[in-house]
Structure formats: C-alpha cells, structure tokens
N, C-alpha and C positions, 0 to 999 in steps of 0.2 A: 767825483763823489767817492768817499772811502768809508769803510766801517770803523776806522780807527777812532774818530770822534766819539762814537757810541761806546766803544770799548773803554776808552779813557773815562767817559762819564760814569759808566757803571762800576768803575773801580773806586769811586769816591765813597768813603764810608757813609752808610745810611741812605744813600740815594736810591739804590734798587728797592730797598724796603719801603721808602716813602712813595715811590712810583707805584709799587704793587698795592699798597694800602689805599692810595688815592684812586686807583682803578677800581678796586673792589667796593670802595665807599661810594663811588659815583654811580654804580649800577642801580642801586635802589633810588638814588636821587633823581636819575633820569627817568625812572618809571613812574614818578609821582603824578606828573601832569596827565599822562594817559590814563592812569588808574582813576583819578578824580573825574576826568571827562566821561569815561565810560560808565562809571558808577552812577553819575547823575543822569546821563542821557539814556542809558540802557537798563540799568537796574531800578532806579527810581522812576523811570519813564517820564522824566520832566522835559525832555527835548534838548536839542543841542544849544539853544540860546541860553538856557539856564546853566548848562554845563560850561559854556563859555564864560558866564558870569563868575562861577566858582574859580575857574582858571585865571580870570582877570584879577580877582581878589588876591589869589595866591601870588600872582606875578607882581602886583603892586607892592605886596608885603615884602617880597624878595628884593625888589628894586630899592626900597627904602632900607631894608635890613642889611643888605650886603656891605655898603660902606660903614654903616653903624657898627656891625660886628667887627669889621676890620679895624675901626678906630679903637674899639674896646680891647682887641688883641694887642695892638700897639701899646695901649696904656696899661693893661693889667696882666698881660701874658696870655698864652694860648689855652691853657687848661681850664681856667674859670669860664671862658666863653664856650668851650666845648661841653663842659658839664651842663650849663644852662640850656644850650641849644639841643643837646642830645636828649635831655629830659623833656623838652618841649615837643620834639618830634615823636618820642615814644608815647607821650600822652595823646597827641593828636591822632596818630595813626591807629592807636588802640581803640579809639572811640569814633573816628570819622565815619565809619560804615553805618553806625547806628544813629547819627545825628539827623534831625530834621533839616530841610533845606536852608531856612534862614540861619540856623545855628551853624550849619556847615560853611556858609559863606563867610561869616565872621571868624570862625575857627581857622579856615583856610588862610585868611588874611593874616591872622596872628601867627600861624605856623610858618607862613612865608617870612614874616618879620623876624622870627626866631629860627630861621632856617639854619641847618648845619652848614657852616661855610667851607665845605670840603674843596670846592673849586679854587677859591681865592687863597685858602690856607696852603694848599699843595703848592701853588705857584709862589707864594710868599716864602715858604720854607725852602723851595728849590733855589730861590735867589740868595738865601742865606747860606746854603750848603755848597753851592757850586761857584767856583771862581768866575769872574765876569767873562773871560774869553770863552768859557764853555757853556754859558747860559743859553745861547741861541740853540745849541743842540739839545739842552735839557728841556727848554720850553717847547721845542718842536716835538720831541718824544712825548712830552706830556699832552700836547695837542692831539697827537695820534691816539693816545690812550683814551682821551675824552671822546674821540670819534668812535672808538670801540665800545665805550660805555653807552653811547647813544644808539649804537647798532643793536645793543643787547637789552637795555633796560625797558624801553617801550614795548619791544616784542614780547618780553617776559610778562609784562603787565597785561597785554592782550591775551596771551595764552592762559595766564592765571585766572583772569575774570571769566574767560570762556569755559575753562575746565573746572574751576573751584568756586567761582562766585566772588563777589566783591568783598565780603566779610573776611574770608580767609586770605585773599590776595592783599588787601590793605593791611591786615595784621602782619603778614609776612614782610611787606614793605617796611612797616614799623620796626619789626625785629631787625631787618637789614640796616635801617638807619641807626638803630641803637647800637648794633655791633660795630658799625662804621665809626660812630662817635667814640665808643669805648676803645676801639683800636687806635684811633688818633690820640686819645688821652693817654693810653699806655705808651705809645711810641713817643709822644711829646717832642716832635721835631723842633729844631731851633728856628726862630723867626728872624734872628740877626746873628751874624758871625761874630767871633771874638773881636776882630778888628773894628767892626761896625759899632759894637758896644763901647769900645774905647773911644772911638771918634765921637759918639753921641755924648759920652760922659764929659769929654773935653768941651763940647758945645754948650753943655749945661742943661740938659733935659729935653723937653719936647721940641718937635719941629713945627713951627707955625704953618698953618695950612696955606697962608698967602705966599710962603716961600716956594711952593711947588704947584699949587692949584692956580696956574696961570692961563692966559688965553691959549697958549700953545698946547697945554695939557687938555683944555676943553676941545681943541681941534683934534687932538689924538682920540678923545672919547667919541667925537663925531665920526671919525673914520672907523672906529670899532663898531659903532652902531650901523654904519654903512655896510660893513661886511655881513652882519647878521641879517640886515634888510635884504641884501641880495640873496643870501642862502635860503631864508625863509620863503621869499617870493618864488625862488626857483623850485623849491620843493612843492609848493602849492601849484605852481604852473605845470610842473611835471605830472603831478597827480591828476590835475584837471584835464590835461591834454590826453593822457592815456584813458581816462574815464570816458571822455567824449568819443574816443575812437573804439570804445568797447574792449579795452585791454586792461581793465581794472585788476584782473588776476595777476598781472605781471608787475604791478606797482611796487610791491615789496622787493622783488628782485632788482628792479631798476634803481630804486633808492639805495639798495645795498651795493650795487656796482658803482654808483656815484660816490658812496662813502669810500670804497676801495680806491678810487682815483685820488681822493684826499689823502688817504694813508700813503699811497705811493709818492705823491708830491711832497708830503711831509718828510718821508724817509730820505728822499733825495736832498731836500733843502737842508735838513739837519746835518748831512754829511758834507756839505759844501764848505770851502775854505773861508767864504765870506757871505754875509747876508745881504738883504736888500731892504730898502725903505718900505714900511707897510703901506705908505701911500701908493707906491708903484705897484705893489702886489694887489692891493684892493681895487685900484683903478683898472688894472689888467683883468682881474677876475670879473669886474662889472662889464667891461667892454667885450670880453669874450662870451659873456652870457647873452648879450643883445641878439646875436643871430641864431640862437638855439631854436627859437620858435619856427624858423624856416624849415626845420627837419620834421615835417609832418609824416603822417602815415604810420609805418611800422615803428614800434617803440624802440627797436634796436638801433635805428638811425638816430632817434632822439637821444638815447643814452650815449651814443658815440659822439654826437655833437656837444655833449656836456663835458667831454674829456678835457679839453684845454682849461676851461674855467675850474673844473673839479680839482685838477692838479694844484691849483693855487689856494685852495681852501685852507688846509692846515698851515701852510707857510704864512698866509695872510694873518691868521689869528695869532700864531706863535710870535710873529714879528711885532705885533702890538704889545704883547706881554713883555717881550725883551726890551722894548722902548720904555715901558713903564718902569721896569727894574733899573734902567740906566738913568732915567730922569729924576726919579723921586728918592730922597734920602731914606736910608734904611729905617729910621724911626717913624716914618709915615707910610712905609711901603704897604702895610696891611690895608689902610684906608684907601690908598690909591688902587690896589688890586680890587677892593670892594667896588669902587667907582667903575673900574673896568668891567666888572661883572654886571653892574647896573646898565652900562652902555650896551652890553650884549643883549640884555633883556629888552631894553627900549627899542633897539633896532628890529628885533624879531616881532615885538608886539605891534610896532607901527606898520610893519610890512604886511601882516596878515590881512587887515581890512582893506588896505590899498590894493594889494594884489587881487584880493577877492572881488573888489569893485571892478577892476580892469577885466578880470576873467568873465564876470557876469555881463559887462557892458560890451566889450569888443572881442572877447575870446582869449583863451590861454596863451596863444602864440604871442600876442602883444604884451602879455604880462612879463614874459622873459625880457623883452626890450625895455619896458618901463623899469623893471628891477635893475637891469644892468646900467641904464643911463642914470638912474637915481644914485646908484652907488658911485659911479664915476663923477657925477655932479657934486656930491658931498665932498669928495676928495678935492675937487677944484676949489670949493669954498674954503676948505681947511688949509690949502697950500700957503696963502699969505701969512697966516698965523704960525704955521709950521716952520717957516723960515726964521722966525724969532724964537725958536725953541731954546730952552735953558741949557746951560752946560751940563754934561753928564754928572750924576751924583758921585761925589768923591768916595773912593774906596781905598783905605790905606793899603800900601803895597805889602806890608808884612802881616802874616797870619790871616790874610783875607779868605783863605780857604779852610780855616779852622773854626767851625761853628761851635757854639756852646748850646746847652739845652735851654729851651724856652723859659723854664723856671729860673735858671740862672740869669737869663736876659732880663726878666722882670725884676729880680733882686738887684742887679747892677744898675738898672734904670732908676730904681727907688733910691739907691745909695748916691746916685748922681744928683739927686735933689728933687726930681719930679717923676711921676709915673710916666712911662713911655706911652706913645699914642697908638691908634687903632689899626686894624687890618681886616 
C-alpha cells in the first residue's frame, strides 16, 4: 500500500474541493434521521413506534426519489435539480418542528422524495472528474468521508436536541442543508467528462434504461443491499449485546472504534495496486461477522472480534460504486447511482426488523450470525447473474480526464438532439 495514489488523486483539479464540499454537505444529511426520531419520541412524547413511522415515511421517499433525482440530473443538468431539492429541504426543516404528527409524516415523505442528492451526486461527479484507473481510490476516499459524516452527524443531532431543543436543532439542520445545496450549486461540478459528452453526442442522445438495467445490474444492487443489511444488523446486535450486559455507556465508543476499523480498511484498500470484486468483499464481511456473537462478556472482546469484518466495510461499499461507474454509460450514470443509493436504503430498512426479531427471539449473539449468513447468501444468489455482467462502459481514450461544467454538459446534450438523462 502506498500514499502515491491519494497524492495523484488530490492533484486532479476540482477533486479536493468536491470531496470537501461533499463531506460538509453530508453532515447535516446524516443528522436528519436521528433528529426526526428524537423529536417525535422524546419531544412530542409519541413513543418510538410513531417515531419509526416518520423515519419509514422519509426512507420510502428517499428510496423513490434517489433514482428519480438522478434521472433528472442526467436529463436536465445538476443545477436545476439542486435548486428544487435545496428549496424543498429549507422549507421542510424550517417548519418540521412545529408540524402536528399527521402532517409531519406526509411532509417527511415529501422531503425524502425531494431529498438533496448529495451522496449520489458526489459519486457521479467523481466518476466524471477522475480517470477510470484512479476511480477506485477516489470512491474509497469518498466512502471514508461518508464514514466520518456518519460518525459526526447523528452525534451532533443528539447533542443539539439535548442542549438546545428540537426547534433550534431542526432549524440548524435546515440551514446546514441549505448551505450544502447552495455550495453544490455554486461549485457546479461536472457530471460527465468532455470525452463522455462527445461520445454521447455521437450516440445521438439518451441512453435507454434497458441498455444498462440488466439482470447483472439488479444482482449488483442486491449485493449493495446485502452490505447494508449486514452493517445495520451488526450495529443493532452490538448495541443489544452491550445493553444486555449492562455496558450501555460504552456503546458510543464501541461504534466509534468499529467505524475506525472501516476507515483503516478503506485507506489501505484505496492505496492497493488493484481492487477486488465487491462480491468477494461483501461475502467476506458477512462470513467474518458470523462468529462475532461468540465474543460475549466484556465489550472490549466484542469490539475486537468485529475487527476483521469492520476492515472490509468501506472497501465493500466503494467497490460497488466503482462497478456502477464502470458498467453504466455516462449518460445514465446519475440514475444508476440513484438506484445504488436506493439499494443501500433497502438493505438497511430490511435489516432492522429482521435483526430486531432475532434479538428478541433468541438473543443478540444469534443476530450476528443471521446477519452474516444472510449477506453471504445474497451474494451466492447474485453470483450466476454476475457472471453475465455487461462489458465495461466505454470511455474514449482522449480527454477522458478533462471534465466540463455540468451546465455545459446539459447544453451539449441538448445540442445533440435530446436532453440527457438522470442521476
């Protein structure tokens, strides 16, 4: 492993700025779920079931809206989508704290549908700005920054609601989302490189969905969902195990150490000379999670047992993004990244009730085993379809590393005869 891949990546014009803006924009985005949950359960005193209903409404909205916003980015360019979604987030978070519960559920679903697409847009723009041989390093570094945002956002939401109340905290989150959207609008990173624009113009406009939304792509989405299934179930199982042992006070530290494992694994993986199949990484993460429940007693043994699987977290997720960027033509990359985001949400949403049922039924140690075996099983199901994967998306050799601005991308797409498609 060497630092040179990271040095070369950060010398590409615009990439350090995009990564920094993406990191700062994701912090308020990762705080939203915790803020809504605590507002309903603790401030409105409506209980955790109704808090879960609001979170579910928001999640469903995001799952639908992620590929939709991606498609609109591909078709109309980045700025129009950012303007609409930024305005929607500002309106929701400025008023959410004052809404009665039924209105809050509907507003949360709509806000999810019109969510600021900071996660998918950052990845889409990285694919446009970074030459194909360096994308694995770029996506790995981006995955590490996502890990940092998840370590920061929810913790700030808890601290804010505890010290300032939900009204101030949700207003601050809204201000953060608005600043994030404005920052991306001003930055206006490219969604396609100059060479990709030329190639799309030669093809004559839009990329039909059937050209890339194939059974192998669905298999890829299944493995993405498997990764978040394992991770969400692991977090719940870890929390439940420590709570059962009377070590709740150390849960935050344990989760933080687990995140550090992911950061270390991602850093090493991004500096390697070659990558690995996401199937191998996700299956490995699942299988290494199975025996974690055997480390009972002291929480320090438990967190040590999570080390091997934790090291594969960031590499597994970044490898799936790298595959999407290689399989899907640039004109449909935004929509494909949106589907990738939806798969992440589905995996986490499906995992929570299943892991909860196992924890309640037979204990948290078994939930680790169920999570790991389920993840590895999904990979096995995906394997036959994966073998029929499409050829890598073509990238013209010349000027492949010279991106144009997203506004120019939209203009060139229109001149080619049809608006370009989503992201």
